[in-house]
N, C-alpha and C positions, 0 to 999 in steps of 0.2 A: 551555864549554868551559876547558881548562887550559895552554893554549901560549898565546909569547907571541915576539913580535921586539921592541928596542929602536925605540925613536921613527927612523922615518926621514919625510929631507921629500916623498919622494912621497905616502906611506899613505893619507892624503885620496880617492887613484885607487880607490884596497877598498874605502874605507866603502859603495858601491852594493850588491854585494853586503848587507851589514846594514842598510842606508838601503832595499830592498826587503825584504826578512824582515820587518820591520819594521812599514812599508807592511801587507805581509801578514795582517797579529797576530799575525808570535811575533815575540817577548823573545827577542833573544841575550844572555848569560852570563857573562864573563872575566873568569880570571884575573888580579885587582891583579899580580901577581907577587911575585913571593917575590927581589928586588933592592934590595934595605932603602933604599926613596921613591925609587927610580927610576921612572917612568912607561915600562907598555913600552904597545905594542899588539897587539893588540888592543881591553887595554878604556881608552885613550884615546882609540875613534872619539865619535860623541857620538848613534852609533843602540848600543851595545853598551852593559849596565849591569856595570858595573865593581864586583867583588867581592873585599874581601882579609878575612884571619882578623880578629878581634878577640876582645877579653876585655871581659864581662861583669858589672861587681860589680854585686849585687843588693840588695835588703833584704828586712827579715824580710816586708812585704807582699809582695815580687818587684817591684818595681815600679827598674827601672834605673839610678843612682844614678850609675857612672861607664861609664866607655868607656875602653879601649885600644888602641886598633893592634898588629898583633900583629910584632914587633923588624925582623923579614922581608921583609913585605910591602911590598907602593908603593903607587906613591900622588901624586899630587899634580894643578899645570895642566901637559897637551900647552905642547910648543910650538907644535905642527905644526896644532894640527886648537882648529873656533870651538870658547865655552864653550857648549854650548844655552841655549835663548832660555827 
């Protein structure tokens, strides 16, 4: 999914959609957003895999030596969602 909303206090009421999908074996991926470090829904849902832009730096053997998040990618801990176990 490539849509987002700023976090809101009742967002957990919408998590049932993603929870039901996950229990059926469907994984939902959501954009982490383009708001420069802000947390957005639905990527803040514990039932969604949040995906943001990163740059991987590789050595000559192809191993990752470092990773840098894109400056406009979102992410961080939610103000309303519990951290998954």
